[in-house]
mmCIF file as gemmi writes it, N, C-alpha and C atoms, coordinates in Angstrom:
data_model
loop_
_atom_site.group_PDB
_atom_site.id
_atom_site.type_symbol
_atom_site.label_atom_id
_atom_site.label_alt_id
_atom_site.label_comp_id
_atom_site.label_asym_id
_atom_site.label_entity_id
_atom_site.label_seq_id
_atom_site.pdbx_PDB_ins_code
_atom_site.Cartn_x
_atom_site.Cartn_y
_atom_site.Cartn_z
_atom_site.occupancy
_atom_site.B_iso_or_equiv
_atom_site.pdbx_formal_charge
_atom_site.auth_seq_id
_atom_site.auth_asym_id
_atom_site.pdbx_PDB_model_num
ATOM 1 N N . MET Axp A 1 ? 114.233 -18.272 -21.165 1 0 ? 1 A 1
ATOM 2 C CA . MET Axp A 1 ? 114.179 -19.289 -20.107 1 0 ? 1 A 1
ATOM 3 C C . MET Axp A 1 ? 112.857 -20.179 -20.316 1 0 ? 1 A 1
ATOM 4 N N . SER Axp A 2 ? 113.15 -21.418 -20.333 1 0 ? 2 A 1
ATOM 5 C CA . SER Axp A 2 ? 111.982 -22.387 -20.555 1 0 ? 2 A 1
ATOM 6 C C . SER Axp A 2 ? 111.343 -22.781 -19.243 1 0 ? 2 A 1
ATOM 7 N N . VAL Axp A 3 ? 110.071 -23.149 -19.402 1 0 ? 3 A 1
ATOM 8 C CA . VAL Axp A 3 ? 109.389 -23.673 -18.144 1 0 ? 3 A 1
ATOM 9 C C . VAL Axp A 3 ? 108.92 -25.083 -18.402 1 0 ? 3 A 1
ATOM 10 N N . PRO Axp A 4 ? 109.371 -26.018 -17.629 1 0 ? 4 A 1
ATOM 11 C CA . PRO Axp A 4 ? 108.891 -27.487 -17.912 1 0 ? 4 A 1
ATOM 12 C C . PRO Axp A 4 ? 107.262 -27.668 -17.639 1 0 ? 4 A 1
ATOM 13 N N . LEU Axp A 5 ? 106.666 -28.274 -18.54 1 0 ? 5 A 1
ATOM 14 C CA . LEU Axp A 5 ? 105.283 -28.43 -18.587 1 0 ? 5 A 1
ATOM 15 C C . LEU Axp A 5 ? 104.885 -29.847 -18.931 1 0 ? 5 A 1
ATOM 16 N N . THR Axp A 6 ? 104.125 -30.518 -18.218 1 0 ? 6 A 1
ATOM 17 C CA . THR Axp A 6 ? 103.812 -31.882 -18.316 1 0 ? 6 A 1
ATOM 18 C C . THR Axp A 6 ? 102.289 -31.852 -18.795 1 0 ? 6 A 1
ATOM 19 N N . ILE Axp A 7 ? 101.884 -32.537 -19.877 1 0 ? 7 A 1
ATOM 20 C CA . ILE Axp A 7 ? 100.551 -32.794 -20.054 1 0 ? 7 A 1
ATOM 21 C C . ILE Axp A 7 ? 99.992 -34.103 -19.792 1 0 ? 7 A 1
ATOM 22 N N . GLU Axp A 8 ? 98.966 -34.025 -18.829 1 0 ? 8 A 1
ATOM 23 C CA . GLU Axp A 8 ? 98.571 -35.277 -18.121 1 0 ? 8 A 1
ATOM 24 C C . GLU Axp A 8 ? 97.098 -35.664 -18.801 1 0 ? 8 A 1
ATOM 25 N N . TRP Axp A 9 ? 96.838 -37.039 -18.714 1 0 ? 9 A 1
ATOM 26 C CA . TRP Axp A 9 ? 95.645 -37.561 -19.363 1 0 ? 9 A 1
ATOM 27 C C . TRP Axp A 9 ? 94.845 -38.238 -18.236 1 0 ? 9 A 1
ATOM 28 N N . ARG Axp A 10 ? 95.356 -38.291 -16.937 1 0 ? 10 A 1
ATOM 29 C CA . ARG Axp A 10 ? 94.736 -38.832 -15.789 1 0 ? 10 A 1
ATOM 30 C C . ARG Axp A 10 ? 95.22 -38.126 -14.487 1 0 ? 10 A 1
ATOM 31 N N . ILE Axp A 11 ? 94.518 -38.176 -13.497 1 0 ? 11 A 1
ATOM 32 C CA . ILE Axp A 11 ? 94.783 -37.569 -12.231 1 0 ? 11 A 1
ATOM 33 C C . ILE Axp A 11 ? 95.291 -38.662 -11.296 1 0 ? 11 A 1
ATOM 34 N N . VAL Axp A 12 ? 96.46 -38.541 -10.725 1 0 ? 12 A 1
ATOM 35 C CA . VAL Axp A 12 ? 96.979 -39.468 -9.906 1 0 ? 12 A 1
ATOM 36 C C . VAL Axp A 12 ? 97.216 -38.634 -8.505 1 0 ? 12 A 1
ATOM 37 N N . THR Axp A 13 ? 96.321 -39.12 -7.65 1 0 ? 13 A 1
ATOM 38 C CA . THR Axp A 13 ? 96.083 -38.344 -6.305 1 0 ? 13 A 1
ATOM 39 C C . THR Axp A 13 ? 97.17 -38.678 -5.164 1 0 ? 13 A 1
ATOM 40 N N . GLU Axp A 14 ? 97.615 -39.826 -5.245 1 0 ? 14 A 1
ATOM 41 C CA . GLU Axp A 14 ? 98.498 -40.176 -4.022 1 0 ? 14 A 1
ATOM 42 C C . GLU Axp A 14 ? 97.905 -39.94 -2.744 1 0 ? 14 A 1
ATOM 43 N N . GLY Axp A 15 ? 96.536 -39.773 -2.648 1 0 ? 15 A 1
ATOM 44 C CA . GLY Axp A 15 ? 95.857 -39.539 -1.461 1 0 ? 15 A 1
ATOM 45 C C . GLY Axp A 15 ? 96.032 -38.067 -1.035 1 0 ? 15 A 1
ATOM 46 N N . LYS Axp A 16 ? 96.383 -37.056 -1.772 1 0 ? 16 A 1
ATOM 47 C CA . LYS Axp A 16 ? 96.638 -35.707 -1.459 1 0 ? 16 A 1
ATOM 48 C C . LYS Axp A 16 ? 95.492 -34.797 -1.888 1 0 ? 16 A 1
ATOM 49 N N . GLU Axp A 17 ? 94.388 -35.446 -2.453 1 0 ? 17 A 1
ATOM 50 C CA . GLU Axp A 17 ? 93.24 -34.464 -2.844 1 0 ? 17 A 1
ATOM 51 C C . GLU Axp A 17 ? 92.552 -34.074 -1.582 1 0 ? 17 A 1
ATOM 52 N N . LYS Axp A 18 ? 91.88 -32.837 -1.764 1 0 ? 18 A 1
ATOM 53 C CA . LYS Axp A 18 ? 91.08 -32.226 -0.604 1 0 ? 18 A 1
ATOM 54 C C . LYS Axp A 18 ? 89.738 -31.868 -1.057 1 0 ? 18 A 1
ATOM 55 N N . ARG Axp A 19 ? 88.768 -32.291 -0.438 1 0 ? 19 A 1
ATOM 56 C CA . ARG Axp A 19 ? 87.364 -32.03 -0.775 1 0 ? 19 A 1
ATOM 57 C C . ARG Axp A 19 ? 87.052 -30.586 -0.366 1 0 ? 19 A 1
ATOM 58 N N . ILE Axp A 20 ? 86.543 -29.779 -1.403 1 0 ? 20 A 1
ATOM 59 C CA . ILE Axp A 20 ? 86.241 -28.471 -1.136 1 0 ? 20 A 1
ATOM 60 C C . ILE Axp A 20 ? 84.753 -28.108 -1.215 1 0 ? 20 A 1
ATOM 61 N N . ASP Axp A 21 ? 83.977 -29.109 -1.643 1 0 ? 21 A 1
ATOM 62 C CA . ASP Axp A 21 ? 82.468 -28.957 -1.865 1 0 ? 21 A 1
ATOM 63 C C . ASP Axp A 21 ? 81.863 -30.427 -1.845 1 0 ? 21 A 1
ATOM 64 N N . SER Axp A 22 ? 81.323 -30.834 -0.749 1 0 ? 22 A 1
ATOM 65 C CA . SER Axp A 22 ? 80.821 -32.15 -0.714 1 0 ? 22 A 1
ATOM 66 C C . SER Axp A 22 ? 79.541 -32.548 -1.389 1 0 ? 22 A 1
ATOM 67 N N . LYS Axp A 23 ? 78.74 -31.426 -1.565 1 0 ? 23 A 1
ATOM 68 C CA . LYS Axp A 23 ? 77.463 -31.536 -2.214 1 0 ? 23 A 1
ATOM 69 C C . LYS Axp A 23 ? 77.721 -31.699 -3.682 1 0 ? 23 A 1
ATOM 70 N N . GLU Axp A 24 ? 78.642 -31.074 -4.295 1 0 ? 24 A 1
ATOM 71 C CA . GLU Axp A 24 ? 78.891 -31.144 -5.705 1 0 ? 24 A 1
ATOM 72 C C . GLU Axp A 24 ? 80.101 -32.102 -6.104 1 0 ? 24 A 1
ATOM 73 N N . ASN Axp A 25 ? 80.703 -32.665 -4.921 1 0 ? 25 A 1
ATOM 74 C CA . ASN Axp A 25 ? 81.816 -33.622 -5.205 1 0 ? 25 A 1
ATOM 75 C C . ASN Axp A 25 ? 83.002 -32.937 -5.899 1 0 ? 25 A 1
ATOM 76 N N . ILE Axp A 26 ? 83.383 -31.686 -5.412 1 0 ? 26 A 1
ATOM 77 C CA . ILE Axp A 26 ? 84.518 -30.872 -5.928 1 0 ? 26 A 1
ATOM 78 C C . ILE Axp A 26 ? 85.698 -31.106 -5.079 1 0 ? 26 A 1
ATOM 79 N N . PHE Axp A 27 ? 86.819 -31.412 -5.692 1 0 ? 27 A 1
ATOM 80 C CA . PHE Axp A 27 ? 87.994 -31.572 -4.917 1 0 ? 27 A 1
ATOM 81 C C . PHE Axp A 27 ? 89.11 -30.592 -5.636 1 0 ? 27 A 1
ATOM 82 N N . GLU Axp A 28 ? 90.2 -30.495 -4.735 1 0 ? 28 A 1
ATOM 83 C CA . GLU Axp A 28 ? 91.307 -29.627 -5.225 1 0 ? 28 A 1
ATOM 84 C C . GLU Axp A 28 ? 92.681 -30.558 -4.89 1 0 ? 28 A 1
ATOM 85 N N . ILE Axp A 29 ? 93.499 -30.523 -5.936 1 0 ? 29 A 1
ATOM 86 C CA . ILE Axp A 29 ? 94.827 -31.163 -5.478 1 0 ? 29 A 1
ATOM 87 C C . ILE Axp A 29 ? 95.931 -30.179 -6.024 1 0 ? 29 A 1
ATOM 88 N N . VAL Axp A 30 ? 97.094 -30.336 -5.281 1 0 ? 30 A 1
ATOM 89 C CA . VAL Axp A 30 ? 98.227 -29.433 -5.662 1 0 ? 30 A 1
ATOM 90 C C . VAL Axp A 30 ? 99.394 -30.369 -6.03 1 0 ? 30 A 1
ATOM 91 N N . PHE Axp A 31 ? 99.762 -30.116 -7.214 1 0 ? 31 A 1
ATOM 92 C CA . PHE Axp A 31 ? 100.92 -30.849 -7.764 1 0 ? 31 A 1
ATOM 93 C C . PHE Axp A 31 ? 102.187 -30.022 -7.76 1 0 ? 31 A 1
ATOM 94 N N . SER Axp A 32 ? 103.404 -30.531 -7.547 1 0 ? 32 A 1
ATOM 95 C CA . SER Axp A 32 ? 104.585 -29.733 -7.775 1 0 ? 32 A 1
ATOM 96 C C . SER Axp A 32 ? 104.847 -29.658 -9.352 1 0 ? 32 A 1
ATOM 97 N N . GLY Axp A 33 ? 105.39 -28.536 -9.706 1 0 ? 33 A 1
ATOM 98 C CA . GLY Axp A 33 ? 105.59 -28.416 -11.067 1 0 ? 33 A 1
ATOM 99 C C . GLY Axp A 33 ? 104.442 -27.988 -11.824 1 0 ? 33 A 1
ATOM 100 N N . TYR Axp A 34 ? 104.59 -27.817 -13.287 1 0 ? 34 A 1
ATOM 101 C CA . TYR Axp A 34 ? 103.471 -27.362 -14.032 1 0 ? 34 A 1
ATOM 102 C C . TYR Axp A 34 ? 102.913 -28.445 -14.771 1 0 ? 34 A 1
ATOM 103 N N . LYS Axp A 35 ? 101.575 -28.825 -14.515 1 0 ? 35 A 1
ATOM 104 C CA . LYS Axp A 35 ? 100.862 -29.94 -15.281 1 0 ? 35 A 1
ATOM 105 C C . LYS Axp A 35 ? 99.582 -29.408 -15.925 1 0 ? 35 A 1
ATOM 106 N N . LEU Axp A 36 ? 99.374 -29.813 -17.162 1 0 ? 36 A 1
ATOM 107 C CA . LEU Axp A 36 ? 98.255 -29.423 -17.87 1 0 ? 36 A 1
ATOM 108 C C . LEU Axp A 36 ? 97.218 -30.533 -18.167 1 0 ? 36 A 1
ATOM 109 N N . PHE Axp A 37 ? 96.063 -30.308 -17.779 1 0 ? 37 A 1
ATOM 110 C CA . PHE Axp A 37 ? 95.076 -31.348 -18.017 1 0 ? 37 A 1
ATOM 111 C C . PHE Axp A 37 ? 93.908 -30.791 -18.776 1 0 ? 37 A 1
ATOM 112 N N . PRO Axp A 38 ? 93.338 -31.663 -19.676 1 0 ? 38 A 1
ATOM 113 C CA . PRO Axp A 38 ? 92.169 -31.236 -20.505 1 0 ? 38 A 1
ATOM 114 C C . PRO Axp A 38 ? 91.11 -30.727 -19.661 1 0 ? 38 A 1
ATOM 115 N N . ILE Axp A 39 ? 90.395 -29.69 -19.906 1 0 ? 39 A 1
ATOM 116 C CA . ILE Axp A 39 ? 89.323 -29.105 -19.084 1 0 ? 39 A 1
ATOM 117 C C . ILE Axp A 39 ? 87.953 -29.604 -19.843 1 0 ? 39 A 1
ATOM 118 N N . ASP Axp A 40 ? 86.95 -29.973 -19.016 1 0 ? 40 A 1
ATOM 119 C CA . ASP Axp A 40 ? 85.64 -30.42 -19.334 1 0 ? 40 A 1
ATOM 120 C C . ASP Axp A 40 ? 85.587 -31.56 -20.138 1 0 ? 40 A 1
ATOM 121 N N . SER Axp A 41 ? 86.522 -32.523 -19.884 1 0 ? 41 A 1
ATOM 122 C CA . SER Axp A 41 ? 86.647 -33.704 -20.424 1 0 ? 41 A 1
ATOM 123 C C . SER Axp A 41 ? 86.889 -34.917 -19.445 1 0 ? 41 A 1
ATOM 124 N N . PRO Axp A 42 ? 86.256 -36.017 -19.468 1 0 ? 42 A 1
ATOM 125 C CA . PRO Axp A 42 ? 86.405 -37.069 -18.433 1 0 ? 42 A 1
ATOM 126 C C . PRO Axp A 42 ? 87.781 -37.541 -18.374 1 0 ? 42 A 1
ATOM 127 N N . LEU Axp A 43 ? 88.304 -37.723 -17.207 1 0 ? 43 A 1
ATOM 128 C CA . LEU Axp A 43 ? 89.747 -38.155 -17.044 1 0 ? 43 A 1
ATOM 129 C C . LEU Axp A 43 ? 89.617 -39.17 -15.838 1 0 ? 43 A 1
ATOM 130 N N . ASP Axp A 44 ? 90.513 -40.241 -16.037 1 0 ? 44 A 1
ATOM 131 C CA . ASP Axp A 44 ? 90.586 -41.37 -15.05 1 0 ? 44 A 1
ATOM 132 C C . ASP Axp A 44 ? 91.202 -40.792 -13.745 1 0 ? 44 A 1
ATOM 133 N N . ILE Axp A 45 ? 90.775 -41.182 -12.588 1 0 ? 45 A 1
ATOM 134 C CA . ILE Axp A 45 ? 91.422 -40.846 -11.406 1 0 ? 45 A 1
ATOM 135 C C . ILE Axp A 45 ? 91.911 -42.097 -10.8 1 0 ? 45 A 1
ATOM 136 N N . MET Axp A 46 ? 93.344 -42.048 -10.393 1 0 ? 46 A 1
ATOM 137 C CA . MET Axp A 46 ? 93.989 -43.239 -9.825 1 0 ? 46 A 1
ATOM 138 C C . MET Axp A 46 ? 94.647 -42.739 -8.527 1 0 ? 46 A 1
ATOM 139 N N . ARG Axp A 47 ? 94.701 -43.678 -7.528 1 0 ? 47 A 1
ATOM 140 C CA . ARG Axp A 47 ? 95.365 -43.293 -6.264 1 0 ? 47 A 1
ATOM 141 C C . ARG Axp A 47 ? 96.77 -43.294 -6.466 1 0 ? 47 A 1
ATOM 142 N N . HIS Axp A 48 ? 97.324 -44.283 -7.297 1 0 ? 48 A 1
ATOM 143 C CA . HIS Axp A 48 ? 98.87 -44.354 -7.554 1 0 ? 48 A 1
ATOM 144 C C . HIS Axp A 48 ? 99.044 -44.571 -8.99 1 0 ? 48 A 1
ATOM 145 N N . LYS Axp A 49 ? 100.226 -44.24 -9.512 1 0 ? 49 A 1
ATOM 146 C CA . LYS Axp A 49 ? 100.488 -44.536 -10.946 1 0 ? 49 A 1
ATOM 147 C C . LYS Axp A 49 ? 100.17 -45.859 -11.478 1 0 ? 49 A 1
ATOM 148 N N . GLU Axp A 50 ? 100.499 -46.808 -10.666 1 0 ? 50 A 1
ATOM 149 C CA . GLU Axp A 50 ? 100.336 -48.254 -11.121 1 0 ? 50 A 1
ATOM 150 C C . GLU Axp A 50 ? 99.089 -48.934 -10.681 1 0 ? 50 A 1
ATOM 151 N N . SER Axp A 51 ? 98.228 -48.109 -9.951 1 0 ? 51 A 1
ATOM 152 C CA . SER Axp A 51 ? 96.943 -48.667 -9.36 1 0 ? 51 A 1
ATOM 153 C C . SER Axp A 51 ? 95.846 -48.632 -10.403 1 0 ? 51 A 1
ATOM 154 N N . ASP Axp A 52 ? 94.761 -49.317 -9.97 1 0 ? 52 A 1
ATOM 155 C CA . ASP Axp A 52 ? 93.59 -49.326 -10.83 1 0 ? 52 A 1
ATOM 156 C C . ASP Axp A 52 ? 92.809 -48.057 -10.758 1 0 ? 52 A 1
ATOM 157 N N . GLN Axp A 53 ? 92.05 -47.782 -11.771 1 0 ? 53 A 1
ATOM 158 C CA . GLN Axp A 53 ? 91.301 -46.496 -11.671 1 0 ? 53 A 1
ATOM 159 C C . GLN Axp A 53 ? 90.21 -46.639 -10.704 1 0 ? 53 A 1
ATOM 160 N N . ILE Axp A 54 ? 90.069 -45.552 -9.909 1 0 ? 54 A 1
ATOM 161 C CA . ILE Axp A 54 ? 89.165 -45.517 -8.815 1 0 ? 54 A 1
ATOM 162 C C . ILE Axp A 54 ? 87.874 -44.552 -9.142 1 0 ? 54 A 1
ATOM 163 N N . GLY Axp A 55 ? 87.951 -43.9 -10.241 1 0 ? 55 A 1
ATOM 164 C CA . GLY Axp A 55 ? 86.791 -43.039 -10.647 1 0 ? 55 A 1
ATOM 165 C C . GLY Axp A 55 ? 87.113 -42.238 -11.808 1 0 ? 55 A 1
ATOM 166 N N . THR Axp A 56 ? 86.202 -41.334 -12.254 1 0 ? 56 A 1
ATOM 167 C CA . THR Axp A 56 ? 86.264 -40.464 -13.337 1 0 ? 56 A 1
ATOM 168 C C . THR Axp A 56 ? 85.889 -38.941 -12.838 1 0 ? 56 A 1
ATOM 169 N N . ALA Axp A 57 ? 86.694 -38.054 -13.327 1 0 ? 57 A 1
ATOM 170 C CA . ALA Axp A 57 ? 86.605 -36.683 -12.89 1 0 ? 57 A 1
ATOM 171 C C . ALA Axp A 57 ? 86.478 -35.727 -14.18 1 0 ? 57 A 1
ATOM 172 N N . ILE Axp A 58 ? 86.074 -34.592 -13.932 1 0 ? 58 A 1
ATOM 173 C CA . ILE Axp A 58 ? 86.082 -33.512 -15.006 1 0 ? 58 A 1
ATOM 174 C C . ILE Axp A 58 ? 86.86 -32.41 -14.377 1 0 ? 58 A 1
ATOM 175 N N . VAL Axp A 59 ? 87.874 -31.889 -14.86 1 0 ? 59 A 1
ATOM 176 C CA . VAL Axp A 59 ? 88.626 -30.877 -14.444 1 0 ? 59 A 1
ATOM 177 C C . VAL Axp A 59 ? 87.951 -29.503 -14.708 1 0 ? 59 A 1
ATOM 178 N N . ASN Axp A 60 ? 87.682 -28.654 -13.687 1 0 ? 60 A 1
ATOM 179 C CA . ASN Axp A 60 ? 86.98 -27.403 -13.922 1 0 ? 60 A 1
ATOM 180 C C . ASN Axp A 60 ? 88.008 -26.35 -13.984 1 0 ? 60 A 1
ATOM 181 N N . LYS Axp A 61 ? 89.052 -26.27 -13.397 1 0 ? 61 A 1
ATOM 182 C CA . LYS Axp A 61 ? 89.899 -25.137 -13.275 1 0 ? 61 A 1
ATOM 183 C C . LYS Axp A 61 ? 91.315 -25.541 -12.921 1 0 ? 61 A 1
ATOM 184 N N . ILE Axp A 62 ? 92.297 -24.86 -13.588 1 0 ? 62 A 1
ATOM 185 C CA . ILE Axp A 62 ? 93.84 -25.159 -13.265 1 0 ? 62 A 1
ATOM 186 C C . ILE Axp A 62 ? 94.413 -23.863 -13.145 1 0 ? 62 A 1
ATOM 187 N N . THR Axp A 63 ? 95.275 -23.803 -12.013 1 0 ? 63 A 1
ATOM 188 C CA . THR Axp A 63 ? 95.969 -22.548 -11.662 1 0 ? 63 A 1
ATOM 189 C C . THR Axp A 63 ? 97.48 -22.841 -11.568 1 0 ? 63 A 1
ATOM 190 N N . PHE Axp A 64 ? 98.292 -22.076 -12.183 1 0 ? 64 A 1
ATOM 191 C CA . PHE Axp A 64 ? 99.737 -22.184 -12.045 1 0 ? 64 A 1
ATOM 192 C C . PHE Axp A 64 ? 100.229 -21.052 -11.069 1 0 ? 64 A 1
ATOM 193 N N . GLU Axp A 65 ? 101.012 -21.435 -10.123 1 0 ? 65 A 1
ATOM 194 C CA . GLU Axp A 65 ? 101.647 -20.408 -9.36 1 0 ? 65 A 1
ATOM 195 C C . GLU Axp A 65 ? 102.815 -21.012 -8.518 1 0 ? 65 A 1
ATOM 196 N N . ASN Axp A 66 ? 103.792 -20.256 -8.26 1 0 ? 66 A 1
ATOM 197 C CA . ASN Axp A 66 ? 104.941 -20.683 -7.487 1 0 ? 66 A 1
ATOM 198 C C . ASN Axp A 66 ? 105.452 -22.147 -7.766 1 0 ? 66 A 1
ATOM 199 N N . ASN Axp A 67 ? 105.671 -22.476 -9.04 1 0 ? 67 A 1
ATOM 200 C CA . ASN Axp A 67 ? 106.092 -23.712 -9.458 1 0 ? 67 A 1
ATOM 201 C C . ASN Axp A 67 ? 105.163 -24.931 -9.036 1 0 ? 67 A 1
ATOM 202 N N . GLN Axp A 68 ? 103.897 -24.641 -8.847 1 0 ? 68 A 1
ATOM 203 C CA . GLN Axp A 68 ? 102.874 -25.661 -8.555 1 0 ? 68 A 1
ATOM 204 C C . GLN Axp A 68 ? 101.624 -25.468 -9.473 1 0 ? 68 A 1
ATOM 205 N N . THR Axp A 69 ? 100.928 -26.666 -9.624 1 0 ? 69 A 1
ATOM 206 C CA . THR Axp A 69 ? 99.738 -26.63 -10.292 1 0 ? 69 A 1
ATOM 207 C C . THR Axp A 69 ? 98.591 -27.023 -9.373 1 0 ? 69 A 1
ATOM 208 N N . ILE Axp A 70 ? 97.583 -26.108 -9.253 1 0 ? 70 A 1
ATOM 209 C CA . ILE Axp A 70 ? 96.425 -26.301 -8.348 1 0 ? 70 A 1
ATOM 210 C C . ILE Axp A 70 ? 95.293 -26.734 -9.418 1 0 ? 70 A 1
ATOM 211 N N . CYS Axp A 71 ? 94.701 -27.972 -9.104 1 0 ? 71 A 1
ATOM 212 C CA . CYS Axp A 71 ? 93.76 -28.593 -10.102 1 0 ? 71 A 1
ATOM 213 C C . CYS Axp A 71 ? 92.482 -28.835 -9.327 1 0 ? 71 A 1
ATOM 214 N N . THR Axp A 72 ? 91.367 -28.156 -9.857 1 0 ? 72 A 1
ATOM 215 C CA . THR Axp A 72 ? 90.063 -28.366 -9.241 1 0 ? 72 A 1
ATOM 216 C C . THR Axp A 72 ? 89.297 -29.171 -10.173 1 0 ? 72 A 1
ATOM 217 N N . TYR Axp A 73 ? 88.692 -30.211 -9.623 1 0 ? 73 A 1
ATOM 218 C CA . TYR Axp A 73 ? 87.82 -31.173 -10.521 1 0 ? 73 A 1
ATOM 219 C C . TYR Axp A 73 ? 86.754 -31.612 -9.683 1 0 ? 73 A 1
ATOM 220 N N . GLN Axp A 74 ? 85.804 -32.092 -10.552 1 0 ? 74 A 1
ATOM 221 C CA . GLN Axp A 74 ? 84.447 -32.722 -9.965 1 0 ? 74 A 1
ATOM 222 C C . GLN Axp A 74 ? 84.48 -34.174 -10.217 1 0 ? 74 A 1
ATOM 223 N N . LEU Axp A 75 ? 84.278 -34.913 -9.146 1 0 ? 75 A 1
ATOM 224 C CA . LEU Axp A 75 ? 84.234 -36.39 -9.299 1 0 ? 75 A 1
ATOM 225 C C . LEU Axp A 75 ? 82.766 -36.763 -9.86 1 0 ? 75 A 1
ATOM 226 N N . VAL Axp A 76 ? 82.879 -37.404 -10.938 1 0 ? 76 A 1
ATOM 227 C CA . VAL Axp A 76 ? 81.628 -37.661 -11.526 1 0 ? 76 A 1
ATOM 228 C C . VAL Axp A 76 ? 81.232 -39.187 -11.444 1 0 ? 76 A 1
ATOM 229 N N . LYS Axp A 77 ? 82.152 -40.102 -11.221 1 0 ? 77 A 1
ATOM 230 C CA . LYS Axp A 77 ? 81.959 -41.485 -10.921 1 0 ? 77 A 1
ATOM 231 C C . LYS Axp A 77 ? 83.011 -41.928 -10.002 1 0 ? 77 A 1
ATOM 232 N N . LEU Axp A 78 ? 82.685 -42.779 -9.008 1 0 ? 78 A 1
ATOM 233 C CA . LEU Axp A 78 ? 83.512 -43.417 -8.059 1 0 ? 78 A 1
ATOM 234 C C . LEU Axp A 78 ? 83.367 -44.801 -8.042 1 0 ? 78 A 1
ATOM 235 N N . TYR Axp A 79 ? 84.336 -45.586 -8.366 1 0 ? 79 A 1
ATOM 236 C CA . TYR Axp A 79 ? 84.405 -47.003 -8.488 1 0 ? 79 A 1
ATOM 237 C C . TYR Axp A 79 ? 84.82 -47.715 -7.198 1 0 ? 79 A 1
ATOM 238 N N . SER Axp A 80 ? 85.696 -47.227 -6.413 1 0 ? 80 A 1
ATOM 239 C CA . SER Axp A 80 ? 86.209 -47.615 -5.224 1 0 ? 80 A 1
ATOM 240 C C . SER Axp A 80 ? 86.537 -46.626 -4.265 1 0 ? 80 A 1
ATOM 241 N N . VAL Axp A 81 ? 86.286 -46.855 -2.988 1 0 ? 81 A 1
ATOM 242 C CA . VAL Axp A 81 ? 86.689 -45.868 -1.903 1 0 ? 81 A 1
ATOM 243 C C . VAL Axp A 81 ? 88.121 -46.103 -1.496 1 0 ? 81 A 1
ATOM 244 N N . ASN Axp A 82 ? 88.736 -47.192 -1.769 1 0 ? 82 A 1
ATOM 245 C CA . ASN Axp A 82 ? 90.071 -47.589 -1.324 1 0 ? 82 A 1
ATOM 246 C C . ASN Axp A 82 ? 91.146 -47.334 -2.288 1 0 ? 82 A 1
């Protein structure tokens, strides 16, 4: 039985991110399905697939469970709050 896996090079939040540590700018986002992100490398953050980059993040942790990916990342640059 195969498991679909997508390799991502940017984080598209769709506004679903949740701040879990405001001092360190740590966020968590849950994606349906299994997505693999590079860890400890800067990635672009975008609000929507076709929108401009709003910041840069470094993924700290990825967890796969119940056909979901839980991605924990640190926001290292913010270009726009909208």
